[in-house]
C-alpha beads as a LAMMPS data file, in Angstrom:
LAMMPS data file: protein, C-alpha beads

201 atoms
200 bonds

1 atom types
1 bond types

-500.0 500.0 xlo xhi
-500.0 500.0 ylo yhi
-500.0 500.0 zlo zhi

Masses

1 110.0

Atoms # bond

1 1 1 32.735 -11.538 -4.299
2 1 1 30.488 -9.142 -2.437
3 1 1 27.864 -10.203 0.329
4 1 1 24.346 -10.333 -0.607
5 1 1 22.755 -7.126 0.993
6 1 1 20.245 -7.253 3.687
7 1 1 16.698 -6.647 2.620
8 1 1 14.771 -4.617 5.099
9 1 1 10.857 -3.831 4.736
10 1 1 9.969 -0.611 6.208
11 1 1 6.438 -1.250 6.942
12 1 1 4.286 -3.025 9.439
13 1 1 1.803 -4.281 6.708
14 1 1 1.061 -7.940 7.135
15 1 1 0.123 -8.318 3.508
16 1 1 3.419 -6.688 2.129
17 1 1 5.444 -9.063 4.213
18 1 1 3.363 -12.063 2.890
19 1 1 3.805 -10.879 -0.487
20 1 1 7.626 -10.665 -0.434
21 1 1 7.740 -14.072 1.551
22 1 1 5.432 -15.862 -0.797
23 1 1 7.956 -14.457 -3.547
24 1 1 10.705 -16.195 -1.837
25 1 1 12.540 -12.833 -0.473
26 1 1 14.167 -13.157 2.814
27 1 1 14.065 -9.960 4.720
28 1 1 13.751 -8.239 8.123
29 1 1 11.083 -5.783 9.195
30 1 1 11.458 -2.424 10.645
31 1 1 8.387 -0.350 11.043
32 1 1 9.439 3.556 10.853
33 1 1 7.594 6.044 12.894
34 1 1 6.327 8.363 10.326
35 1 1 3.265 11.246 11.093
36 1 1 1.515 10.474 8.147
37 1 1 -1.273 12.655 9.027
38 1 1 0.802 15.608 9.012
39 1 1 2.414 14.740 5.492
40 1 1 -1.331 14.343 4.260
41 1 1 -2.180 17.464 5.851
42 1 1 0.723 19.454 4.258
43 1 1 0.012 17.869 0.919
44 1 1 -3.592 18.945 0.842
45 1 1 -2.745 22.470 2.219
46 1 1 -0.063 22.733 -0.734
47 1 1 -2.340 21.304 -3.259
48 1 1 -0.277 18.234 -4.135
49 1 1 -1.747 15.520 -5.930
50 1 1 -2.323 12.442 -4.219
51 1 1 0.306 10.555 -6.179
52 1 1 2.870 13.054 -4.976
53 1 1 1.863 12.508 -1.285
54 1 1 1.838 8.863 -1.792
55 1 1 5.561 9.110 -3.148
56 1 1 6.352 11.578 -0.109
57 1 1 5.080 9.070 2.683
58 1 1 6.875 6.254 0.861
59 1 1 10.079 8.547 0.907
60 1 1 9.689 9.665 4.623
61 1 1 9.508 5.806 5.640
62 1 1 12.446 4.864 3.694
63 1 1 14.525 8.007 5.089
64 1 1 14.192 6.614 8.375
65 1 1 15.216 2.957 8.112
66 1 1 17.881 3.728 5.743
67 1 1 19.577 6.286 8.090
68 1 1 19.246 3.168 10.637
69 1 1 20.513 0.433 8.323
70 1 1 22.769 2.096 5.626
71 1 1 24.175 -1.141 4.147
72 1 1 20.758 -2.644 3.751
73 1 1 18.256 -2.363 0.905
74 1 1 15.126 -0.973 2.310
75 1 1 11.795 -1.234 0.665
76 1 1 9.288 1.500 1.746
77 1 1 5.670 1.814 0.473
78 1 1 2.583 3.614 1.205
79 1 1 -1.017 3.540 -0.583
80 1 1 -3.436 5.914 -0.647
81 1 1 -6.995 5.969 -1.848
82 1 1 -9.045 8.569 -3.743
83 1 1 -12.679 8.995 -4.777
84 1 1 -14.115 11.941 -6.139
85 1 1 -11.412 14.014 -5.033
86 1 1 -11.513 13.055 -1.744
87 1 1 -8.640 11.347 0.078
88 1 1 -9.359 8.363 2.408
89 1 1 -7.689 6.768 5.436
90 1 1 -7.946 3.070 6.778
91 1 1 -11.448 2.949 8.875
92 1 1 -10.944 2.893 12.621
93 1 1 -13.939 0.641 13.250
94 1 1 -16.369 -1.546 11.541
95 1 1 -18.841 1.309 11.902
96 1 1 -16.620 3.771 9.444
97 1 1 -15.749 0.750 7.310
98 1 1 -19.983 0.276 6.857
99 1 1 -20.201 4.059 6.006
100 1 1 -16.972 3.903 3.760
101 1 1 -18.522 0.956 1.669
102 1 1 -21.945 2.386 1.154
103 1 1 -20.273 5.565 -0.036
104 1 1 -17.866 3.535 -2.391
105 1 1 -20.851 1.621 -3.900
106 1 1 -21.590 2.290 -7.619
107 1 1 -18.724 4.544 -7.825
108 1 1 -14.917 3.976 -9.165
109 1 1 -12.027 4.925 -7.032
110 1 1 -8.325 4.815 -7.101
111 1 1 -5.448 2.965 -5.386
112 1 1 -2.214 4.747 -5.426
113 1 1 0.703 2.767 -4.269
114 1 1 4.366 4.243 -3.994
115 1 1 7.444 2.355 -3.325
116 1 1 10.824 3.683 -2.665
117 1 1 13.879 1.583 -2.294
118 1 1 16.987 2.775 -0.899
119 1 1 20.391 1.904 0.119
120 1 1 21.710 4.501 2.219
121 1 1 21.551 7.656 0.332
122 1 1 21.201 6.078 -2.975
123 1 1 17.529 5.694 -4.449
124 1 1 17.443 2.458 -6.244
125 1 1 13.846 2.593 -7.089
126 1 1 10.886 5.259 -6.992
127 1 1 7.676 4.116 -8.670
128 1 1 3.950 4.932 -8.180
129 1 1 1.545 2.381 -9.424
130 1 1 -2.294 3.162 -9.916
131 1 1 -5.356 1.223 -10.178
132 1 1 -8.920 1.921 -10.743
133 1 1 -11.616 -0.075 -9.280
134 1 1 -15.350 0.398 -9.740
135 1 1 -17.746 -1.145 -7.092
136 1 1 -21.351 -2.361 -7.840
137 1 1 -24.313 -1.100 -5.976
138 1 1 -24.291 -2.114 -2.459
139 1 1 -27.305 -2.528 -0.179
140 1 1 -27.256 -1.895 3.401
141 1 1 -28.316 -5.428 3.912
142 1 1 -25.325 -7.131 1.789
143 1 1 -22.847 -4.603 3.428
144 1 1 -23.802 -5.767 6.984
145 1 1 -23.569 -9.430 5.810
146 1 1 -20.088 -8.655 4.297
147 1 1 -18.644 -7.010 7.599
148 1 1 -20.170 -9.886 9.575
149 1 1 -18.625 -12.216 7.584
150 1 1 -15.190 -10.619 6.781
151 1 1 -14.772 -9.227 10.162
152 1 1 -12.357 -6.818 11.764
153 1 1 -9.844 -7.566 9.037
154 1 1 -11.339 -5.228 6.527
155 1 1 -10.008 -2.349 8.894
156 1 1 -6.468 -3.128 7.713
157 1 1 -7.705 -1.667 4.256
158 1 1 -8.199 1.644 3.425
159 1 1 -11.271 0.422 1.163
160 1 1 -12.417 -1.820 3.878
161 1 1 -12.060 -4.905 1.732
162 1 1 -9.170 -7.443 0.496
163 1 1 -9.816 -7.868 -3.197
164 1 1 -8.022 -11.240 -2.951
165 1 1 -10.935 -12.682 -0.540
166 1 1 -14.500 -12.116 0.148
167 1 1 -13.981 -8.480 -0.989
168 1 1 -14.032 -9.695 -4.957
169 1 1 -17.854 -9.666 -4.494
170 1 1 -17.942 -5.956 -4.297
171 1 1 -16.796 -5.221 -7.791
172 1 1 -17.894 -5.057 -11.084
173 1 1 -14.383 -3.825 -12.912
174 1 1 -10.786 -4.018 -11.824
175 1 1 -8.071 -2.104 -13.863
176 1 1 -4.459 -2.259 -12.917
177 1 1 -1.930 -4.605 -11.397
178 1 1 -3.019 -6.846 -8.714
179 1 1 0.317 -6.237 -6.537
180 1 1 -0.264 -2.593 -6.764
181 1 1 -3.916 -3.071 -5.249
182 1 1 -2.647 -5.102 -2.467
183 1 1 -0.289 -2.607 -1.551
184 1 1 3.154 -3.303 -3.032
185 1 1 4.091 -3.150 -6.937
186 1 1 5.758 -6.604 -6.178
187 1 1 7.206 -7.004 -9.869
188 1 1 8.918 -3.583 -9.822
189 1 1 10.485 -4.444 -6.232
190 1 1 11.491 -7.919 -7.410
191 1 1 13.166 -6.414 -10.558
192 1 1 15.173 -4.048 -8.423
193 1 1 16.141 -6.409 -6.005
194 1 1 17.510 -8.607 -8.953
195 1 1 19.546 -5.710 -10.357
196 1 1 21.115 -4.974 -7.248
197 1 1 21.993 -8.555 -6.447
198 1 1 19.718 -9.100 -3.405
199 1 1 18.081 -12.146 -5.173
200 1 1 19.045 -14.376 -7.871
201 1 1 18.660 -13.307 -11.274

Bonds

1 1 1 2
2 1 2 3
3 1 3 4
4 1 4 5
5 1 5 6
6 1 6 7
7 1 7 8
8 1 8 9
9 1 9 10
10 1 10 11
11 1 11 12
12 1 12 13
13 1 13 14
14 1 14 15
15 1 15 16
16 1 16 17
17 1 17 18
18 1 18 19
19 1 19 20
20 1 20 21
21 1 21 22
22 1 22 23
23 1 23 24
24 1 24 25
25 1 25 26
26 1 26 27
27 1 27 28
28 1 28 29
29 1 29 30
30 1 30 31
31 1 31 32
32 1 32 33
33 1 33 34
34 1 34 35
35 1 35 36
36 1 36 37
37 1 37 38
38 1 38 39
39 1 39 40
40 1 40 41
41 1 41 42
42 1 42 43
43 1 43 44
44 1 44 45
45 1 45 46
46 1 46 47
47 1 47 48
48 1 48 49
49 1 49 50
50 1 50 51
51 1 51 52
52 1 52 53
53 1 53 54
54 1 54 55
55 1 55 56
56 1 56 57
57 1 57 58
58 1 58 59
59 1 59 60
60 1 60 61
61 1 61 62
62 1 62 63
63 1 63 64
64 1 64 65
65 1 65 66
66 1 66 67
67 1 67 68
68 1 68 69
69 1 69 70
70 1 70 71
71 1 71 72
72 1 72 73
73 1 73 74
74 1 74 75
75 1 75 76
76 1 76 77
77 1 77 78
78 1 78 79
79 1 79 80
80 1 80 81
81 1 81 82
82 1 82 83
83 1 83 84
84 1 84 85
85 1 85 86
86 1 86 87
87 1 87 88
88 1 88 89
89 1 89 90
90 1 90 91
91 1 91 92
92 1 92 93
93 1 93 94
94 1 94 95
95 1 95 96
96 1 96 97
97 1 97 98
98 1 98 99
99 1 99 100
100 1 100 101
101 1 101 102
102 1 102 103
103 1 103 104
104 1 104 105
105 1 105 106
106 1 106 107
107 1 107 108
108 1 108 109
109 1 109 110
110 1 110 111
111 1 111 112
112 1 112 113
113 1 113 114
114 1 114 115
115 1 115 116
116 1 116 117
117 1 117 118
118 1 118 119
119 1 119 120
120 1 120 121
121 1 121 122
122 1 122 123
123 1 123 124
124 1 124 125
125 1 125 126
126 1 126 127
127 1 127 128
128 1 128 129
129 1 129 130
130 1 130 131
131 1 131 132
132 1 132 133
133 1 133 134
134 1 134 135
135 1 135 136
136 1 136 137
137 1 137 138
138 1 138 139
139 1 139 140
140 1 140 141
141 1 141 142
142 1 142 143
143 1 143 144
144 1 144 145
145 1 145 146
146 1 146 147
147 1 147 148
148 1 148 149
149 1 149 150
150 1 150 151
151 1 151 152
152 1 152 153
153 1 153 154
154 1 154 155
155 1 155 156
156 1 156 157
157 1 157 158
158 1 158 159
159 1 159 160
160 1 160 161
161 1 161 162
162 1 162 163
163 1 163 164
164 1 164 165
165 1 165 166
166 1 166 167
167 1 167 168
168 1 168 169
169 1 169 170
170 1 170 171
171 1 171 172
172 1 172 173
173 1 173 174
174 1 174 175
175 1 175 176
176 1 176 177
177 1 177 178
178 1 178 179
179 1 179 180
180 1 180 181
181 1 181 182
182 1 182 183
183 1 183 184
184 1 184 185
185 1 185 186
186 1 186 187
187 1 187 188
188 1 188 189
189 1 189 190
190 1 190 191
191 1 191 192
192 1 192 193
193 1 193 194
194 1 194 195
195 1 195 196
196 1 196 197
197 1 197 198
198 1 198 199
199 1 199 200
200 1 200 201
């Protein structure tokens, strides 16, 4: 009988860790040092799709941690946001978050979440989930109130919101897997872990 493999989350994301923990997964965290800006810039220059670049970011994170821990199952993920052809990073501060929300108001944007799961050089799972979210018309006064109430935590999200909390008030329509929106296609991850004998089936 083989030992249950160690599971490592290759991400510093608190929400991804919470999702796994709430699902009963026991894991360690290693945050890989990846130059995300360089990968995104190269992708733009090469005309690659946002889906492709999200996958490359997840792959880069998996490469680093899988090389360090070749016997472990590594879960690496990345999320990008696209609206009207533009790609967005997490806002640096509340001022940028305010500008982001006012721009997104009355528009539909996409969240693209890629996950790669590895054991050494073996790719166990490579998956990209996509969700579409439509914001209602947002007035500057409402955005100011929202940011004052939600606080600095909004800067942890590329869209400057947490859909599972106060951010739900921003939307008129949401299409796609809820876990993908949060930043990890959890059902796909759990299915892969069961297949690999890392969690009970």
